[in-house]
SEMI-801529 format. One record per residue (C-alpha): residue number from 1; residue in one letter; x, y, z. Coordinates in nm, 2 decimals. Example, Ala and Ser with C-alpha at 12.3 -4.5 7.8 and 13.67 -1.06 7.14 Angstrom:
2
+------+------+--------+--------+--------+
: resi : resn :   east :  north :     up :
+------+------+--------+--------+--------+
:    1 :    a :   1.23 :  -0.45 :   0.78 :
:    2 :    s :   1.37 :  -0.11 :   0.71 :
+------+------+--------+--------+--------+
//
This chain:
92
+------+------+--------+--------+--------+
: resi : resn :   east :  north :     up :
+------+------+--------+--------+--------+
:    1 :    m :  -2.92 :   4.70 :   2.72 :
:    2 :    l :  -2.71 :   5.01 :   2.70 :
:    3 :    l :  -2.53 :   4.88 :   2.39 :
:    4 :    y :  -2.87 :   4.82 :   2.22 :
:    5 :    f :  -2.96 :   5.19 :   2.28 :
:    6 :    l :  -2.62 :   5.31 :   2.15 :
:    7 :    l :  -2.64 :   5.10 :   1.84 :
:    8 :    k :  -3.01 :   5.17 :   1.77 :
:    9 :    t :  -2.96 :   5.55 :   1.80 :
:   10 :    g :  -2.65 :   5.54 :   1.58 :
:   11 :    t :  -2.43 :   5.67 :   1.86 :
:   12 :    v :  -2.19 :   5.39 :   1.79 :
:   13 :    s :  -2.15 :   5.11 :   1.54 :
:   14 :    i :  -2.03 :   4.76 :   1.57 :
:   15 :    k :  -1.77 :   4.84 :   1.31 :
:   16 :    y :  -1.64 :   5.12 :   1.52 :
:   17 :    i :  -1.63 :   4.90 :   1.83 :
:   18 :    l :  -1.44 :   4.63 :   1.65 :
:   19 :    e :  -1.19 :   4.88 :   1.52 :
:   20 :    k :  -1.13 :   5.07 :   1.84 :
:   21 :    a :  -1.17 :   4.83 :   2.12 :
:   22 :    p :  -0.85 :   4.62 :   2.05 :
:   23 :    k :  -0.65 :   4.95 :   2.08 :
:   24 :    k :  -0.84 :   5.05 :   2.40 :
:   25 :    f :  -0.83 :   4.73 :   2.59 :
:   26 :    v :  -0.46 :   4.65 :   2.63 :
:   27 :    i :  -0.27 :   4.50 :   2.92 :
:   28 :    d :   0.11 :   4.50 :   2.91 :
:   29 :    g :   0.11 :   4.59 :   2.55 :
:   30 :    e :  -0.12 :   4.30 :   2.45 :
:   31 :    p :  -0.47 :   4.35 :   2.33 :
:   32 :    v :  -0.72 :   4.17 :   2.55 :
:   33 :    f :  -1.04 :   4.24 :   2.34 :
:   34 :    s :  -1.17 :   3.95 :   2.14 :
:   35 :    p :  -1.39 :   4.05 :   1.85 :
:   36 :    k :  -1.52 :   3.69 :   1.83 :
:   37 :    l :  -1.61 :   3.67 :   2.19 :
:   38 :    f :  -1.77 :   4.02 :   2.18 :
:   39 :    l :  -1.99 :   3.92 :   1.89 :
:   40 :    e :  -2.09 :   3.59 :   2.06 :
:   41 :    q :  -2.18 :   3.78 :   2.38 :
:   42 :    l :  -2.37 :   4.05 :   2.19 :
:   43 :    a :  -2.60 :   3.78 :   2.05 :
:   44 :    y :  -2.66 :   3.62 :   2.39 :
:   45 :    t :  -2.87 :   3.79 :   2.65 :
:   46 :    g :  -3.01 :   3.49 :   2.83 :
:   47 :    d :  -2.83 :   3.57 :   3.16 :
:   48 :    i :  -2.96 :   3.93 :   3.19 :
:   49 :    l :  -3.20 :   3.94 :   3.48 :
:   50 :    d :  -3.51 :   4.16 :   3.47 :
:   51 :    k :  -3.45 :   4.29 :   3.12 :
:   52 :    e :  -3.79 :   4.48 :   3.11 :
:   53 :    s :  -3.70 :   4.68 :   3.42 :
:   54 :    a :  -3.36 :   4.77 :   3.28 :
:   55 :    l :  -3.51 :   4.89 :   2.96 :
:   56 :    d :  -3.77 :   5.11 :   3.13 :
:   57 :    t :  -3.50 :   5.27 :   3.33 :
:   58 :    l :  -3.26 :   5.32 :   3.04 :
:   59 :    i :  -3.49 :   5.44 :   2.76 :
:   60 :    g :  -3.81 :   5.53 :   2.94 :
:   61 :    k :  -4.03 :   5.35 :   2.69 :
:   62 :    k :  -4.15 :   5.00 :   2.65 :
:   63 :    i :  -3.94 :   4.78 :   2.42 :
:   64 :    g :  -3.98 :   4.41 :   2.44 :
:   65 :    s :  -3.67 :   4.21 :   2.54 :
:   66 :    d :  -3.73 :   3.98 :   2.24 :
:   67 :    e :  -3.70 :   4.28 :   2.01 :
:   68 :    i :  -3.36 :   4.36 :   2.17 :
:   69 :    d :  -3.25 :   4.00 :   2.15 :
:   70 :    r :  -3.33 :   3.99 :   1.78 :
:   71 :    y :  -3.17 :   4.32 :   1.70 :
:   72 :    l :  -2.84 :   4.24 :   1.88 :
:   73 :    a :  -2.82 :   3.90 :   1.72 :
:   74 :    r :  -2.89 :   4.05 :   1.38 :
:   75 :    k :  -2.62 :   4.31 :   1.43 :
:   76 :    a :  -2.37 :   4.05 :   1.55 :
:   77 :    s :  -2.45 :   3.83 :   1.24 :
:   78 :    e :  -2.41 :   4.13 :   1.01 :
:   79 :    a :  -2.07 :   4.21 :   1.17 :
:   80 :    v :  -1.95 :   3.85 :   1.13 :
:   81 :    k :  -2.06 :   3.85 :   0.76 :
:   82 :    a :  -1.88 :   4.18 :   0.70 :
:   83 :    q :  -1.56 :   4.04 :   0.87 :
:   84 :    l :  -1.57 :   3.73 :   0.65 :
:   85 :    l :  -1.62 :   3.94 :   0.33 :
:   86 :    k :  -1.33 :   4.17 :   0.44 :
:   87 :    r :  -1.10 :   3.87 :   0.48 :
:   88 :    r :  -1.20 :   3.71 :   0.15 :
:   89 :    g :  -1.16 :   4.03 :  -0.04 :
:   90 :    p :  -1.36 :   4.14 :  -0.34 :
:   91 :    r :  -1.50 :   3.87 :  -0.56 :
:   92 :    p :  -1.45 :   3.88 :  -0.94 :
+------+------+--------+--------+--------+
//
Protein backbone atom coordinates (compact mmCIF):
# COMPACT_ATOMS: atom_id res chain seq x y z
CA UNK A 1 0.00 0.00 0.00
CA UNK A 2 2.90 2.33 0.69
CA UNK A 3 4.20 1.80 -2.83
CA UNK A 4 0.78 2.76 -4.22
CA UNK A 5 0.94 6.02 -2.30
CA UNK A 6 4.51 6.77 -3.41
CA UNK A 7 3.74 6.04 -7.06
CA UNK A 8 0.41 7.87 -7.06
CA UNK A 9 1.91 11.04 -5.57
CA UNK A 10 4.89 10.94 -7.94
CA UNK A 11 7.35 10.57 -5.09
CA UNK A 12 8.94 7.66 -6.94
CA UNK A 13 8.47 6.01 -10.33
CA UNK A 14 8.69 2.40 -11.38
CA UNK A 15 11.41 3.39 -13.83
CA UNK A 16 13.44 4.82 -10.94
CA UNK A 17 12.94 1.69 -8.85
CA UNK A 18 13.96 -0.58 -11.73
CA UNK A 19 17.10 1.50 -12.33
CA UNK A 20 18.22 1.93 -8.72
CA UNK A 21 17.13 -1.24 -6.90
CA UNK A 22 19.60 -3.62 -8.59
CA UNK A 23 22.42 -1.36 -7.38
CA UNK A 24 20.97 -1.09 -3.87
CA UNK A 25 20.10 -4.74 -3.21
CA UNK A 26 23.46 -6.50 -3.53
CA UNK A 27 24.87 -9.43 -1.57
CA UNK A 28 28.55 -10.32 -1.97
CA UNK A 29 28.76 -8.15 -5.08
CA UNK A 30 25.79 -9.83 -6.78
CA UNK A 31 22.50 -7.99 -7.38
CA UNK A 32 19.61 -9.83 -5.74
CA UNK A 33 16.80 -7.61 -7.03
CA UNK A 34 14.73 -9.18 -9.80
CA UNK A 35 12.85 -6.63 -11.93
CA UNK A 36 10.63 -9.40 -13.30
CA UNK A 37 9.71 -10.65 -9.83
CA UNK A 38 9.17 -7.09 -8.58
CA UNK A 39 6.69 -6.35 -11.40
CA UNK A 40 4.87 -9.65 -10.84
CA UNK A 41 4.57 -8.90 -7.13
CA UNK A 42 3.45 -5.34 -7.82
CA UNK A 43 0.50 -6.61 -9.80
CA UNK A 44 -0.53 -9.17 -7.14
CA UNK A 45 -2.10 -7.96 -3.91
CA UNK A 46 -4.26 -10.97 -3.09
CA UNK A 47 -2.31 -11.91 0.02
CA UNK A 48 -2.54 -8.52 1.72
CA UNK A 49 -4.84 -8.87 4.70
CA UNK A 50 -7.20 -6.08 5.69
CA UNK A 51 -6.28 -3.72 2.84
CA UNK A 52 -8.95 -1.20 3.75
CA UNK A 53 -7.59 -0.70 7.26
CA UNK A 54 -4.04 -0.33 5.98
CA UNK A 55 -5.17 2.33 3.53
CA UNK A 56 -7.05 4.34 6.12
CA UNK A 57 -3.96 4.32 8.32
CA UNK A 58 -1.58 5.22 5.51
CA UNK A 59 -3.42 7.91 3.60
CA UNK A 60 -6.22 8.91 5.87
CA UNK A 61 -8.85 8.79 3.14
CA UNK A 62 -11.01 6.11 1.67
CA UNK A 63 -9.62 4.45 -1.43
CA UNK A 64 -10.98 1.13 -2.53
CA UNK A 65 -8.58 -1.79 -2.65
CA UNK A 66 -9.85 -2.59 -6.14
CA UNK A 67 -8.68 0.83 -7.31
CA UNK A 68 -5.23 0.15 -5.87
CA UNK A 69 -5.11 -3.31 -7.43
CA UNK A 70 -5.97 -1.89 -10.86
CA UNK A 71 -3.51 0.99 -10.50
CA UNK A 72 -0.57 -1.21 -9.49
CA UNK A 73 -1.35 -3.78 -12.18
CA UNK A 74 -1.53 -0.99 -14.79
CA UNK A 75 1.79 0.46 -13.62
CA UNK A 76 3.43 -2.98 -13.76
CA UNK A 77 2.06 -3.56 -17.25
CA UNK A 78 3.30 -0.16 -18.43
CA UNK A 79 6.76 -0.92 -17.04
CA UNK A 80 6.89 -4.29 -18.80
CA UNK A 81 5.90 -2.67 -22.10
CA UNK A 82 8.54 0.03 -21.64
CA UNK A 83 11.21 -2.61 -20.94
CA UNK A 84 10.21 -4.55 -24.05
CA UNK A 85 10.35 -1.43 -26.21
CA UNK A 86 13.73 -0.54 -24.73
CA UNK A 87 15.12 -3.99 -25.62
CA UNK A 88 13.74 -3.90 -29.16
CA UNK A 89 15.02 -0.42 -29.83
CA UNK A 90 13.39 2.16 -32.03
CA UNK A 91 11.31 0.87 -34.91
CA UNK A 92 11.80 2.25 -38.41
